[in-house]
N, CA and C atoms as an extended XYZ file, in Angstrom:
258
Properties=species:S:1:pos:R:3:atomname:S:1:resname:S:1:resid:I:1 pbc="F F F"
N        -8.649       37.788        0.997 N   MET     1
C        -8.499       36.446        1.526 CA  MET     1
C        -8.497       35.405        0.409 C   MET     1
N        -9.008       35.754       -0.759 N   ALA     2
C        -9.126       34.777       -1.834 CA  ALA     2
C        -7.761       34.338       -2.372 C   ALA     2
N        -6.797       35.259       -2.487 N   GLY     3
C        -5.511       34.914       -3.040 CA  GLY     3
C        -4.495       34.437       -2.027 C   GLY     3
N        -4.786       34.595       -0.758 N   LYS     4
C        -3.833       34.246        0.292 CA  LYS     4
C        -4.034       32.795        0.746 C   LYS     4
N        -3.000       31.947        0.618 N   PRO     5
C        -3.159       30.553        1.071 CA  PRO     5
C        -3.204       30.472        2.591 C   PRO     5
N        -3.990       29.561        3.066 N   LEU     6
C        -4.089       29.349        4.515 CA  LEU     6
C        -2.884       28.561        4.998 C   LEU     6
N        -2.379       28.937        6.143 N   ARG     7
C        -1.261       28.196        6.727 CA  ARG     7
C        -1.791       26.934        7.390 C   ARG     7
N        -1.003       25.894        7.303 N   GLU     8
C        -1.394       24.615        7.880 CA  GLU     8
C        -0.888       24.543        9.318 C   GLU     8
N        -1.783       24.328       10.281 N   PRO     9
C        -1.325       24.244       11.670 CA  PRO     9
C        -0.480       22.996       11.916 C   PRO     9
N         0.303       23.041       12.963 N   ARG    10
C         1.173       21.909       13.306 CA  ARG    10
C         0.369       20.650       13.606 C   ARG    10
N        -0.779       20.834       14.229 N   PHE    11
C        -1.608       19.678       14.574 CA  PHE    11
C        -2.012       18.918       13.315 C   PHE    11
N        -2.374       19.625       12.275 N   THR    12
C        -2.781       18.976       11.031 CA  THR    12
C        -1.623       18.197       10.419 C   THR    12
N        -0.429       18.757       10.471 N   LYS    13
C         0.743       18.050        9.952 CA  LYS    13
C         1.002       16.778       10.752 C   LYS    13
N         0.825       16.863       12.070 N   ALA    14
C         1.055       15.687       12.917 CA  ALA    14
C         0.023       14.600       12.620 C   ALA    14
N        -1.221       14.998       12.437 N   VAL    15
C        -2.269       14.019       12.137 CA  VAL    15
C        -2.020       13.375       10.778 C   VAL    15
N        -1.598       14.159        9.794 N   ARG    16
C        -1.298       13.607        8.470 CA  ARG    16
C        -0.150       12.606        8.550 C   ARG    16
N         0.886       12.939        9.309 N   ALA    17
C         2.024       12.027        9.464 CA  ALA    17
C         1.596       10.738       10.160 C   ALA    17
N         0.730       10.855       11.161 N   LEU    18
C         0.231        9.669       11.867 CA  LEU    18
C        -0.578        8.782       10.925 C   LEU    18
N        -1.419        9.368       10.089 N   HIS    19
C        -2.217        8.588        9.148 CA  HIS    19
C        -1.336        7.877        8.130 C   HIS    19
N        -0.258        8.522        7.706 N   GLU    20
C         0.656        7.867        6.775 CA  GLU    20
C         1.307        6.647        7.419 C   GLU    20
N         1.687        6.765        8.682 N   GLN    21
C         2.299        5.634        9.382 CA  GLN    21
C         1.302        4.496        9.558 C   GLN    21
N         0.059        4.833        9.865 N   ILE    22
C        -0.970        3.808       10.043 CA  ILE    22
C        -1.247        3.109        8.715 C   ILE    22
N        -1.267        3.865        7.633 N   ALA    23
C        -1.507        3.262        6.317 CA  ALA    23
C        -0.401        2.286        5.957 C   ALA    23
N         0.821        2.574        6.369 N   LEU    24
C         1.926        1.657        6.100 CA  LEU    24
C         1.863        0.422        6.993 C   LEU    24
N         1.306        0.553        8.181 N   ALA    25
C         1.263       -0.558        9.123 CA  ALA    25
C         0.087       -1.507        8.874 C   ALA    25
N        -0.916       -1.085        8.125 N   ALA    26
C        -2.105       -1.910        7.917 CA  ALA    26
C        -1.794       -3.259        7.263 C   ALA    26
N        -0.998       -3.312        6.190 N   PRO    27
C        -0.691       -4.635        5.614 CA  PRO    27
C         0.043       -5.557        6.580 C   PRO    27
N         0.889       -4.995        7.417 N   VAL    28
C         1.610       -5.801        8.405 CA  VAL    28
C         0.626       -6.362        9.424 C   VAL    28
N        -0.320       -5.540        9.869 N   ALA    29
C        -1.315       -5.993       10.847 CA  ALA    29
C        -2.175       -7.109       10.265 C   ALA    29
N        -2.541       -6.987        9.009 N   ILE    30
C        -3.361       -8.024        8.375 CA  ILE    30
C        -2.565       -9.319        8.240 C   ILE    30
N        -1.292       -9.211        7.880 N   ALA    31
C        -0.454      -10.406        7.762 CA  ALA    31
C        -0.308      -11.101        9.112 C   ALA    31
N        -0.122      -10.339       10.177 N   VAL    32
C        -0.003      -10.923       11.512 CA  VAL    32
C        -1.313      -11.595       11.920 C   VAL    32
N        -2.450      -10.980       11.579 N   TYR    33
C        -3.747      -11.588       11.895 CA  TYR    33
C        -3.907      -12.924       11.168 C   TYR    33
N        -3.560      -12.956        9.883 N   VAL    34
C        -3.694      -14.191        9.103 CA  VAL    34
C        -2.780      -15.278        9.663 C   VAL    34
N        -1.558      -14.909       10.006 N   LEU    35
C        -0.648      -15.903       10.599 CA  LEU    35
C        -1.188      -16.421       11.936 C   LEU    35
N        -1.751      -15.540       12.739 N   GLY    36
C        -2.346      -15.962       14.009 CA  GLY    36
C        -3.533      -16.881       13.803 C   GLY    36
N        -4.336      -16.582       12.795 N   LEU    37
C        -5.485      -17.435       12.501 CA  LEU    37
C        -5.030      -18.823       12.043 C   LEU    37
N        -4.014      -18.872       11.176 N   PHE    38
C        -3.478      -20.173       10.753 CA  PHE    38
C        -2.890      -20.942       11.934 C   PHE    38
N        -2.241      -20.236       12.828 N   HIS    39
C        -1.672      -20.876       14.015 CA  HIS    39
C        -2.784      -21.457       14.884 C   HIS    39
N        -3.857      -20.703       15.043 N   ALA    40
C        -4.971      -21.185       15.856 CA  ALA    40
C        -5.662      -22.383       15.213 C   ALA    40
N        -5.781      -22.367       13.888 N   LEU    41
C        -6.429      -23.481       13.200 CA  LEU    41
C        -5.543      -24.721       13.138 C   LEU    41
N        -4.233      -24.527       13.223 N   GLY    42
C        -3.322      -25.656       13.075 CA  GLY    42
C        -2.928      -26.336       14.361 C   GLY    42
N        -3.160      -25.723       15.498 N   GLY    43
C        -2.719      -26.327       16.748 CA  GLY    43
C        -3.823      -26.322       17.787 C   GLY    43
N        -3.602      -27.062       18.836 N   GLY    44
C        -4.586      -27.106       19.910 CA  GLY    44
C        -5.472      -28.322       19.830 C   GLY    44
N        -6.073      -28.646       20.970 N   THR    45
C        -6.898      -29.848       21.031 CA  THR    45
C        -8.314      -29.608       20.530 C   THR    45
N        -8.784      -28.366       20.583 N   ASP    46
C       -10.164      -28.095       20.172 CA  ASP    46
C       -10.253      -27.489       18.773 C   ASP    46
N        -9.208      -27.647       17.979 N   THR    47
C        -9.163      -27.045       16.644 CA  THR    47
C       -10.295      -27.542       15.757 C   THR    47
N       -10.626      -28.805       15.824 N   GLY    48
C       -11.654      -29.370       14.960 CA  GLY    48
C       -13.062      -29.233       15.493 C   GLY    48
N       -13.238      -28.667       16.663 N   SER    49
C       -14.588      -28.587       17.229 CA  SER    49
C       -15.436      -27.569       16.452 C   SER    49
N       -16.715      -27.858       16.306 N   PRO    50
C       -17.593      -26.952       15.551 CA  PRO    50
C       -17.676      -25.545       16.160 C   PRO    50
N       -17.646      -25.459       17.479 N   LEU    51
C       -17.736      -24.142       18.116 CA  LEU    51
C       -16.501      -23.295       17.809 C   LEU    51
N       -15.333      -23.920       17.833 N   PHE    52
C       -14.114      -23.182       17.507 CA  PHE    52
C       -14.140      -22.712       16.053 C   PHE    52
N       -14.546      -23.593       15.151 N   LEU    53
C       -14.607      -23.213       13.742 CA  LEU    53
C       -15.630      -22.100       13.513 C   LEU    53
N       -16.738      -22.150       14.248 N   LEU    54
C       -17.739      -21.094       14.138 CA  LEU    54
C       -17.153      -19.748       14.551 C   LEU    54
N       -16.451      -19.723       15.670 N   TRP    55
C       -15.845      -18.465       16.135 CA  TRP    55
C       -14.745      -17.986       15.201 C   TRP    55
N       -13.971      -18.906       14.644 N   ALA    56
C       -12.920      -18.517       13.703 CA  ALA    56
C       -13.533      -17.920       12.437 C   ALA    56
N       -14.604      -18.519       11.937 N   LEU    57
C       -15.279      -17.974       10.763 CA  LEU    57
C       -15.995      -16.668       11.073 C   LEU    57
N       -16.585      -16.581       12.255 N   ALA    58
C       -17.289      -15.343       12.636 CA  ALA    58
C       -16.335      -14.157       12.699 C   ALA    58
N       -15.107      -14.401       13.059 N   GLY    59
C       -14.131      -13.316       13.080 CA  GLY    59
C       -13.402      -13.136       11.766 C   GLY    59
N       -13.208      -14.229       11.044 N   GLY    60
C       -12.413      -14.181        9.822 CA  GLY    60
C       -13.155      -13.680        8.598 C   GLY    60
N       -14.423      -14.036        8.461 N   ILE    61
C       -15.171      -13.642        7.267 CA  ILE    61
C       -15.339      -12.122        7.161 C   ILE    61
N       -15.777      -11.420        8.218 N   PRO    62
C       -15.900       -9.963        8.078 CA  PRO    62
C       -14.561       -9.278        7.779 C   PRO    62
N       -13.501       -9.767        8.382 N   ILE    63
C       -12.193       -9.167        8.130 CA  ILE    63
C       -11.772       -9.412        6.685 C   ILE    63
N       -12.007      -10.601        6.165 N   ALA    64
C       -11.654      -10.902        4.777 CA  ALA    64
C       -12.474      -10.055        3.801 C   ALA    64
N       -13.756       -9.890        4.085 N   VAL    65
C       -14.618       -9.082        3.210 CA  VAL    65
C       -14.179       -7.620        3.226 C   VAL    65
N       -13.918       -7.081        4.411 N   LEU    66
C       -13.484       -5.686        4.500 CA  LEU    66
C       -12.117       -5.479        3.864 C   LEU    66
N       -11.233       -6.447        3.996 N   PHE    67
C        -9.924       -6.341        3.359 CA  PHE    67
C       -10.065       -6.360        1.838 C   PHE    67
N       -10.901       -7.257        1.316 N   ALA    68
C       -11.120       -7.310       -0.133 CA  ALA    68
C       -11.741       -6.007       -0.626 C   ALA    68
N       -12.664       -5.447        0.138 N   TYR    69
C       -13.274       -4.168       -0.226 CA  TYR    69
C       -12.221       -3.069       -0.280 C   TYR    69
N       -11.337       -3.059        0.689 N   ARG    70
C       -10.293       -2.032        0.728 CA  ARG    70
C        -9.331       -2.165       -0.450 C   ARG    70
N        -8.949       -3.393       -0.775 N   VAL    71
C        -8.040       -3.610       -1.890 CA  VAL    71
C        -8.704       -3.194       -3.197 C   VAL    71
N        -9.965       -3.581       -3.393 N   MET    72
C       -10.666       -3.216       -4.628 CA  MET    72
C       -10.841       -1.704       -4.729 C   MET    72
N       -11.123       -1.058       -3.623 N   LYS    73
C       -11.285        0.396       -3.609 CA  LYS    73
C        -9.978        1.083       -3.998 C   LYS    73
N        -8.854        0.591       -3.485 N   LEU    74
C        -7.562        1.166       -3.836 CA  LEU    74
C        -7.231        0.924       -5.304 C   LEU    74
N        -7.561       -0.245       -5.820 N   ARG    75
C        -7.301       -0.537       -7.239 CA  ARG    75
C        -8.139        0.357       -8.141 C   ARG    75
N        -9.409        0.544       -7.787 N   LEU    76
C       -10.269        1.410       -8.594 CA  LEU    76
C        -9.786        2.852       -8.551 C   LEU    76
N        -9.346        3.311       -7.390 N   ARG    77
C        -8.839        4.665       -7.264 CA  ARG    77
C        -7.575        4.834       -8.108 C   ARG    77
N        -6.693        3.839       -8.090 N   GLY    78
C        -5.479        3.896       -8.896 CA  GLY    78
C        -5.800        3.885      -10.384 C   GLY    78
N        -6.799        3.109      -10.775 N   ARG    79
C        -7.207        3.053      -12.172 CA  ARG    79
C        -7.794        4.387      -12.607 C   ARG    79
N        -8.608        5.000      -11.742 N   ASN    80
C        -9.206        6.291      -12.060 CA  ASN    80
C        -8.137        7.380      -12.163 C   ASN    80
N        -7.142        7.334      -11.283 N   LEU    81
C        -6.074        8.325      -11.334 CA  LEU    81
C        -5.245        8.157      -12.600 C   LEU    81
N        -4.975        6.909      -12.978 N   ALA    82
C        -4.188        6.659      -14.185 CA  ALA    82
C        -4.957        7.091      -15.439 C   ALA    82
N        -6.247        6.905      -15.441 N   GLY    83
C        -7.056        7.287      -16.597 CA  GLY    83
C        -7.229        8.783      -16.732 C   GLY    83
N        -7.184        9.517      -15.632 N   SER    84
C        -7.395       10.959      -15.689 CA  SER    84
C        -6.177       11.720      -16.173 C   SER    84
N        -4.990       11.108      -16.081 N   THR    85
C        -3.774       11.808      -16.504 CA  THR    85
C        -3.538       11.659      -18.001 C   THR    85
N        -4.160       10.686      -18.639 N   ALA    86
C        -3.912       10.446      -20.066 CA  ALA    86
C        -4.715       11.377      -20.941 C   ALA    86
């Protein structure tokens, strides 16, 4: 069994393909969220109210922090991969 490679089931291939599609769609989803947030902040009668701003920040800050974490993680991974090949 040591020298024989394991065959990959169809389910695993389907899950891998789905994850690749989701990874490609993530930047689009973030861009749509940011545009929606700008639209909400720019229009409407209650845009300047403290409660609206509180809710916008309560939803926007965690998303911005997690997005920055994801970008930094990808940059560090790319840097580590580039350094290991040299």
